[in-house]
N, C-alpha and C positions, 0 to 999 in steps of 0.2 A: 270381830272383837280384836283379832292380832293386828289388824291394820291399824286400828285405833290406838292400840297400845304403842306402835311403832310411831306414831305422830303426836305422842305427849312430849311437848318441847317448852322451853322458857327461853326467849331470845335466841330462837333458832338452835339451841343445843337441846340433844335429847336429855329426858330425865332418867337418872338410874345408870348404875355402873354394872353391866350384864352381859353375857356373850357366851357364845359357843365357838370356839377358835380351832384350828388345826394345830396339833403338836408339831413344833419345828424340829424334833427329834425322831417323831415315828410315824407322823401323819395321822395320827388318830385324833377324832373329835372330841373335845373335853370342853366342860363349862365353868364358867366362875361368875360369883355374884356378890357385888360389894367392892367399896374401894380397897380394903384389907386383902380380901381373897385375890382380887385382880392384880395388886401390888406384888403378892406372894408368888403368882404363877407367870408372870411376864419378867423376862430377863434381858439384861444388858441395855445398852444404850438404844437398840431399836426395838426394844420390849416384845421380844419372841416369846410366844406362848409356849409353856412346857406341861404336858400332862401330869396327874398325879403318879402314874406308873413310872413315868420316865423320871421323875424327880427323886423317886427312891433309889435309881441307881440300876446297873445291870443286873445283878444279883438278887434284887428285889428285897433285900433286908429291911427291918424297920429302921429308918434312919431319923436322926432329929432333924429339924427344920433346917439348921445352919450347914449340917453335912449334906443333906439333899440338895439344897441350893448350890452349894460349891461344887458338886458333882456335875449338876444340871448346866450350870455356867461354862464349866471346862469342856463338856461334851459339846455345847454349842460352839465354842471356839475353834474345836478340832474338826467339827463336820463341814464340809466345803460347801453344801448347798442348804436351801430351805425347801419348805412345801408349800406348793399354791393353795392359797385359802379356798378356792373354788374347788378344783379338781384332785387336789392332794398329790399332785405329781412334783417331783424334784425341779427346783427352779434355782438358776445361778444367782449368787448373791451380789447382783449389780444393781444401782440406784433405778434403772429403767423398769426393773421388777418389784419397785416398792410403791405403793399406794398407802399413805397414811401409816398404820402399824402392820399392815398386811403386805405379805409377798403374793404376787400374781403372775403365772406364767403368759407368754404371749397370746396363746391361743384363747384363753380365758379373759385376757384384758381387752381384745379385739371387739366383742359384742357390748361391753360396758358402756355407760353413758361417760360423759367426759369426767364427771366427778366420780371416778371409779372407787375411791376410796370410801365414800360415802355409800354407796351401794353395797360394798362388801360389808361395811360396818351394820348397815341395814340387815344384810345376812347373816352375819353373827347373832344379832339380836333375835332374828326369825328362828334361827337353828337353836337359840337357847330357850325359847318358848316352846317350840316344838318338842323339844327334849324333854324339858322339866315341867311344863306346866301343861299337863294333860288333863283335858276336860273343861267344860264351862266354868265350874265353880272354881276351879285354880286358876283359871284366866282372870275371871272377875276379881278375886281376892289381890292378885298380883296388879290388876288395874286400878283397884282403890289404893293400893300402896303408891302406885307411880303417880297417880292424881294427888294424892295428900303431899309427895315430895314436890309436885309443880306448884302447888299452892304455897308451900313452905319457902320455896325458892322466890315465887312471886311477892311474898310479903317482905322478903329479906332486903 
């Protein structure tokens, strides 16, 4: 069923905005779902993912959203590295280590197919489903939602 969900596409594009990405400040895995949530957790021109815990800042107080986003943006600017989306090890911030919106180390990039960005995007979607949609009923419900989105996009 997960493979079927990953294959729901319209004009070659995957339906739905969701994923489980590696936080580029702490290397923890975190999830997002929907366009607004995705926009709130990806920062900068390279759209680096920052988890909820890091968006609160180092002392973990309750921050309003703007203050937390400002802190995360500044922390990303100060940090000299990012984390590999596959193994979570530190990666130099050079163009050769970037595939689509993901950072990937040389060791993890080597076995990936030519379209490494798409493969890592599939990994992000798969991790999201593994982490948030446990059980057949949850997967079926999500599949129905994605199928409806596909039909709406095809009709538009």
